[in-house]
C-alpha positions as CSV (number, residue, x, y, z in Angstrom):
1,M,212.3,-32.8,-83.6
2,N,215.5,-34.7,-83.3
3,S,215.0,-38.5,-82.6
4,I,217.4,-38.5,-79.7
5,I,215.5,-35.7,-78.0
6,K,212.2,-37.4,-78.7
7,E,213.5,-40.6,-77.1
8,I,214.8,-38.8,-73.9
9,T,211.6,-36.8,-73.4
10,S,209.2,-39.7,-74.2
11,V,209.8,-41.0,-70.6
12,Q,208.5,-37.7,-69.2
13,L,205.3,-37.5,-71.2
14,K,202.0,-38.2,-69.4
15,Q,199.8,-41.0,-70.7
16,D,196.6,-40.0,-68.9
17,V,195.9,-36.7,-70.7
18,P,192.3,-36.4,-71.7
19,A,191.3,-35.6,-75.3
20,F,190.3,-31.9,-75.0
21,R,190.1,-29.3,-77.7
22,V,190.1,-25.6,-78.1
23,G,186.7,-24.2,-77.0
24,D,186.2,-26.9,-74.3
25,G,185.4,-25.8,-70.7
26,V,188.0,-27.4,-68.4
27,K,189.0,-27.5,-64.8
28,V,192.8,-27.6,-64.4
29,H,194.0,-29.0,-61.0
30,T,197.5,-27.7,-60.2
31,K,199.9,-28.1,-57.4
32,V,200.7,-24.9,-55.4
33,R,203.5,-24.7,-52.9
34,E,203.2,-22.2,-50.1
35,G,206.3,-22.5,-47.9
36,D,206.6,-26.1,-46.9
37,K,203.0,-27.0,-47.6
38,E,201.5,-28.2,-50.9
39,R,197.9,-28.0,-52.0
40,V,195.9,-28.5,-55.2
41,Q,194.3,-25.4,-56.7
42,I,191.6,-25.5,-59.5
43,F,191.6,-23.0,-62.4
44,A,188.4,-23.4,-64.5
45,G,187.7,-21.7,-67.8
46,I,187.7,-22.1,-71.6
47,V,190.6,-23.4,-73.6
48,I,191.4,-20.6,-76.1
49,A,194.7,-22.0,-77.5
50,R,196.7,-25.2,-77.8
51,K,200.3,-25.0,-79.0
52,G,203.4,-27.1,-79.5
53,E,204.0,-30.8,-79.5
54,G,205.6,-33.5,-77.3
55,I,207.1,-32.3,-74.0
56,H,206.6,-28.6,-75.1
57,E,202.9,-28.8,-75.6
58,T,200.9,-26.1,-73.8
59,F,197.3,-24.8,-73.6
60,T,195.9,-21.5,-72.6
61,V,192.8,-21.3,-70.3
62,R,190.7,-18.1,-70.0
63,R,188.1,-17.2,-67.4
64,I,186.4,-14.1,-66.2
65,S,187.2,-13.3,-62.5
66,Y,185.5,-10.3,-60.8
67,G,184.7,-8.8,-64.3
68,E,188.3,-9.1,-65.4
69,G,189.6,-11.6,-68.0
70,V,192.4,-13.9,-66.6
71,E,194.4,-16.2,-68.7
72,K,196.9,-18.9,-67.7
73,V,199.2,-21.0,-69.9
74,F,199.7,-24.6,-68.7
75,P,202.2,-27.1,-69.9
76,I,200.3,-30.3,-70.5
77,H,203.0,-32.7,-69.4
78,S,204.1,-30.7,-66.3
79,P,204.3,-32.6,-63.0
80,N,202.5,-29.6,-61.4
81,V,199.4,-30.2,-63.5
82,V,197.7,-32.9,-61.4
83,K,194.5,-33.4,-63.5
84,I,192.5,-31.9,-66.3
85,E,188.7,-32.3,-66.2
86,I,186.5,-31.6,-69.2
87,E,183.3,-29.8,-68.0
88,R,181.7,-29.2,-71.4
89,E,182.6,-29.8,-75.0
90,S,182.2,-27.4,-77.9
91,E,182.5,-27.1,-81.6
92,P,184.9,-24.2,-82.3
93,M,185.1,-22.7,-85.7
94,R,188.8,-21.7,-85.3
95,A,192.0,-23.1,-84.0
96,R,192.5,-20.2,-81.6
97,L,189.8,-18.3,-79.8
98,Y,191.7,-15.0,-79.2
99,Y,188.6,-13.1,-80.3
100,L,187.0,-13.8,-76.9
101,R,189.5,-11.3,-75.3
102,G,187.5,-8.4,-76.8
103,R,184.1,-9.5,-75.5
104,K,182.4,-8.5,-72.3
105,G,180.0,-10.3,-69.9
106,K,178.3,-13.5,-71.0
107,A,179.5,-13.0,-74.6
108,A,183.0,-13.6,-73.4
109,M,182.2,-17.2,-72.5
110,A,179.7,-17.9,-75.3
111,I,180.8,-20.7,-77.6
112,R,178.6,-23.1,-79.5
113,E,178.3,-26.3,-77.4
114,K,178.6,-29.7,-78.9
115,D,175.2,-31.4,-79.4
116,R,175.4,-34.4,-77.0
117,A,172.5,-36.1,-78.7
118,A,174.5,-36.3,-82.0
119,K,177.1,-38.6,-80.4
């Protein structure tokens, strides 16, 4: 990336982003505007992808809602993303977990969890 662009966008980067990885279960708190009101909405699921760098970095969260898979892509440094909470950590075997799209039921959310005793 051009050094001038990096310098300009470095002011807009968030410093309090938690260290989460693909496969982790997260809760994403986002600002939602409805008319003149603003509230925080939570989207919880598994991170299946993380792409980009710098100001353009995004991550995709997938969850099962009423038997249907729902995915949302969030920019990490967006002012609309209030907070990212890590619910559970995992040890993924791949960089992208797109294979979860083809699974049904409990298998769609089955990822090997990180052994907390090994820390």
